[in-house]
C-alpha positions in Angstrom: -25.4 -7.4 -9.5 -25.0 -3.7 -9.8 -21.3 -3.2 -9.1 -18.3 -4.7 -10.7 -16.5 -7.2 -8.4 -12.7 -7.2 -8.1 -10.0 -9.3 -6.5 -7.1 -7.5 -4.9 -4.0 -9.6 -4.1 -1.6 -8.5 -1.4 1.6 -10.3 -0.3 2.4 -10.1 3.4 5.3 -11.0 5.5 3.5 -13.9 7.1 0.2 -15.5 7.9 -0.4 -13.5 11.0 0.1 -10.2 9.1 -2.2 -11.3 6.3 -4.9 -12.5 8.7 -4.8 -9.2 10.7 -5.1 -7.1 7.6 -7.8 -9.3 6.0 -9.9 -9.3 9.2 -9.7 -5.5 9.5 -10.8 -5.1 5.9 -13.9 -7.3 6.5 -14.7 -5.6 9.8 -14.6 -2.2 8.0 -16.9 -3.6 5.2 -14.2 -2.7 2.7 -14.2 -6.4 1.6 -16.8 -9.1 1.6 -14.3 -11.8 2.2 -10.6 -12.2 2.6 -8.7 -15.5 2.2 -5.1 -16.2 3.2 -2.8 -18.5 1.3 -0.4 -19.3 4.1 2.8 -19.8 2.1 3.9 -18.5 -1.2 7.6 -18.3 -2.4 8.5 -14.9 -3.9 11.6 -14.0 -5.8 12.4 -10.3 -6.6 15.1 -7.7 -6.6 15.2 -5.2 -3.8 18.1 -2.7 -3.4 19.8 -4.5 -6.3 19.9 -7.8 -4.5 17.9 -10.9 -5.4 15.5 -11.7 -2.6 13.9 -15.1 -1.9 11.1 -14.8 0.6 8.4 -16.9 2.2 5.3 -14.8 2.3 1.5 -15.2 2.7 -0.9 -14.1 0.0 -4.1 -12.2 1.0 -7.0 -12.4 -1.4 -9.4 -9.5 -1.0 -12.8 -9.9 -2.6 -14.5 -6.5 -2.9 -16.2 -4.1 -5.3 -14.5 -1.7 -7.8 -16.1 1.2 -6.0 -14.2 0.3 -2.8 -10.9 -0.7 -4.5 -9.1 2.7 -4.0 -10.1 2.7 -0.3 -9.0 -0.9 0.1 -5.6 0.0 -1.4 -5.2 3.0 0.8 -6.1 0.9 3.9 -3.6 -1.7 2.9 -0.8 0.8 2.3 -1.4 2.5 5.7 -1.6 -0.8 7.7 1.0 -2.9 5.9 4.4 -3.7 7.4 6.2 -3.4 4.0 7.7 -0.1 2.7 6.2 -1.0 -0.8 3.5 -3.6 -0.5 2.5 -5.5 -3.5 -1.1 -4.6 -4.3 -2.6 -6.1 -7.6 -6.2 -5.6 -8.7 -7.9 -8.0 -11.1 -11.4 -7.6 -12.4 -13.7 -10.6 -11.8 -15.3 -11.3 -15.1 -17.7 -14.0 -13.9 -18.6 -16.5 -11.2 -21.5 -17.6 -9.1 -24.2 -14.9 -9.4 -25.4 -15.8 -5.9 -21.9 -15.3 -4.4 -21.3 -12.1 -6.3 -24.6 -10.7 -5.0 -23.7 -11.7 -1.5 -20.3 -9.9 -2.0 -22.1 -6.7 -3.0 -24.4 -6.9 0.0 -21.5 -7.4 2.4 -19.5 -4.5 1.1 -22.4 -2.1 0.9 -23.5 -2.7 4.5 -23.3 0.1 7.1 -24.2 2.8 4.7 -21.6 2.1 2.1 
């Protein structure tokens, strides 16, 4: 494994939004795989009001070298004014899976 894998978590307004965004990231070879957790319950302040939302969570598996491009893509294609985008380093895991991830993201001349 030559490149460092990362997980980028993005909350979306619903399952359809998360699936649309995740599929586009995979088609662009910006992510090896995207998974959708259909329902998460989020609590936060927005415009000084407590919000309680049912959202979907998009899990984007990619490489550190593509993380900035993934984040730019998410910001430009997301429905939210300020999308939650959190990046976490993947410190370990199945070496075969991590190698597969790298091959998927580096396809098409990347």
